[in-house]
VMD Tcl script that draws the C-alpha trace (Angstrom):
set ca {
  {12.57 12.40 15.00}
  {12.23 13.15 11.42}
  {9.02 15.07 9.99}
  {6.52 13.73 7.75}
  {6.53 14.88 4.36}
  {3.32 16.13 2.77}
  {3.56 12.88 0.48}
  {3.73 10.62 3.14}
  {-0.13 11.18 4.35}
  {-3.26 11.60 2.67}
  {-4.20 15.18 1.44}
  {-5.48 17.40 4.57}
  {-3.61 15.31 6.82}
  {-0.46 17.11 7.55}
  {0.45 18.55 10.95}
  {-0.91 21.92 12.09}
  {2.00 22.70 14.16}
  {5.25 20.87 14.70}
  {4.34 19.44 18.33}
  {1.08 18.25 17.34}
  {0.03 14.86 16.34}
  {-1.33 15.00 12.63}
  {-5.13 14.24 12.79}
  {-4.46 11.20 10.31}
  {-2.15 9.74 12.47}
  {-4.26 10.12 15.67}
  {-6.99 8.37 13.56}
  {-4.60 5.31 12.75}
  {-3.59 4.96 16.22}
  {-7.10 5.26 17.64}
  {-8.05 2.28 15.35}
  {-4.99 0.53 16.62}
  {-6.00 0.88 20.22}
  {-9.46 -0.64 19.16}
  {-8.20 -4.08 17.89}
  {-8.78 -6.55 20.42}
  {-5.79 -8.72 22.09}
  {-5.50 -11.75 19.84}
  {-6.63 -10.13 16.61}
  {-4.82 -8.01 14.02}
  {-5.55 -5.54 11.09}
  {-3.42 -5.30 8.05}
  {-2.15 -1.72 7.05}
  {-4.51 -1.77 4.40}
  {-7.32 -3.07 6.49}
  {-6.64 0.16 8.68}
  {-6.69 2.40 5.72}
  {-9.93 0.94 4.46}
  {-11.47 1.30 8.09}
  {-10.78 4.73 8.18}
  {-11.84 5.26 4.37}
  {-8.61 7.25 3.85}
  {-5.00 6.98 2.62}
  {-3.61 3.40 2.20}
  {-1.09 0.95 3.48}
  {1.94 2.87 3.10}
  {0.46 5.88 4.91}
  {-0.76 3.86 7.83}
  {2.84 2.10 7.80}
  {4.48 5.55 7.92}
  {2.18 6.68 10.90}
  {3.01 3.42 12.84}
  {6.68 3.76 12.28}
  {6.76 7.31 13.48}
  {4.17 7.34 16.31}
  {3.29 3.76 17.01}
  {5.22 2.84 20.00}
  {2.66 3.85 22.42}
  {-0.27 1.84 21.00}
  {-0.27 -2.25 20.40}
  {1.65 -1.95 17.27}
  {1.97 -5.40 16.69}
  {-1.78 -5.69 16.02}
  {-1.30 -3.73 12.61}
  {0.56 -6.11 10.45}
  {1.62 -6.93 6.68}
  {-1.18 -8.42 4.37}
  {1.14 -11.45 3.91}
  {1.33 -12.19 7.61}
  {5.10 -12.00 7.77}
  {6.27 -10.37 11.29}
  {7.53 -7.00 11.20}
  {11.26 -6.95 10.65}
  {13.38 -5.97 13.20}
  {10.75 -6.45 15.57}
  {10.08 -10.18 15.04}
  {10.71 -11.49 18.57}
  {9.15 -8.89 20.38}
  {5.90 -9.13 18.44}
  {6.03 -12.87 18.54}
  {6.23 -12.53 22.20}
  {3.06 -10.41 22.28}
  {1.07 -12.93 19.94}
  {1.93 -15.55 22.08}
  {0.84 -13.84 25.20}
  {-2.32 -12.67 23.46}
  {-3.10 -16.05 21.79}
  {-2.97 -14.62 18.45}
  {-3.33 -17.40 15.82}
  {0.02 -18.35 14.13}
  {1.09 -20.59 11.37}
  {4.18 -22.43 12.22}
  {6.93 -21.92 9.96}
  {8.36 -24.87 7.82}
  {12.09 -25.79 8.17}
  {12.85 -23.70 4.83}
  {11.58 -20.49 6.05}
  {14.47 -18.20 6.98}
  {14.70 -17.95 10.77}
  {12.07 -20.46 11.40}
  {9.58 -17.75 12.51}
  {5.91 -18.31 12.29}
  {3.67 -16.21 10.45}
  {0.29 -14.85 11.58}
  {-2.70 -16.95 10.40}
  {-4.74 -14.11 9.12}
  {-7.52 -16.18 8.17}
  {-8.24 -16.61 11.83}
  {-6.58 -13.54 13.52}
  {-7.91 -10.70 11.10}
  {-10.30 -8.35 12.91}
  {-12.75 -6.54 10.44}
  {-13.36 -3.63 13.10}
  {-16.83 -4.71 13.91}
  {-17.84 -4.83 17.69}
  {-19.25 -8.24 17.75}
  {-16.26 -10.03 18.47}
  {-16.80 -12.48 21.26}
  {-14.63 -12.36 24.41}
  {-12.66 -9.23 22.76}
  {-12.84 -5.46 23.27}
  {-10.79 -2.17 22.71}
  {-8.62 -1.13 25.45}
  {-7.37 2.47 26.19}
  {-3.80 2.96 27.70}
  {-3.97 3.43 31.33}
  {-1.80 6.58 31.35}
  {-3.87 8.14 28.31}
  {-0.59 8.84 26.35}
  {1.35 7.66 23.49}
  {5.27 7.27 22.96}
  {6.70 8.47 19.68}
  {7.48 5.46 17.30}
  {8.22 2.02 18.14}
  {11.71 0.38 18.84}
}
mol new
graphics top color blue
foreach p $ca { graphics top sphere $p radius 0.5 }
foreach p [lrange $ca 0 end-1] q [lrange $ca 1 end] { graphics top cylinder $p $q radius 0.2 }
display resetview
């Protein structure tokens, strides 16, 4: 696993030691776990919710540490499925009832996009029928495959 450079995370968010999860990464992963099933936040939404960093920093955290959280719920702002993980993410979206826009025949691979107008979660607690879920084992895997 590669180490994060100091430029890849916001100021003061670097790891205190090589074995510790950086504080900023921990906060990004905590927000990811709050996103209800069937809903999503963009990388930028997560950064805005935290009031720190930006979409690139959130994406970097997710690529390095996101395997133990519902990574498919943190998405691109254009609703395109995560490259290299499209089919796995699509299975999760369909299982959770996440709103999708079916792809037109001209779309490469004919994969749907997320319907962000309907699927986007603003981080509020008043989401009907949804609530944050913690991992049963309390742990996190490193990165997602």
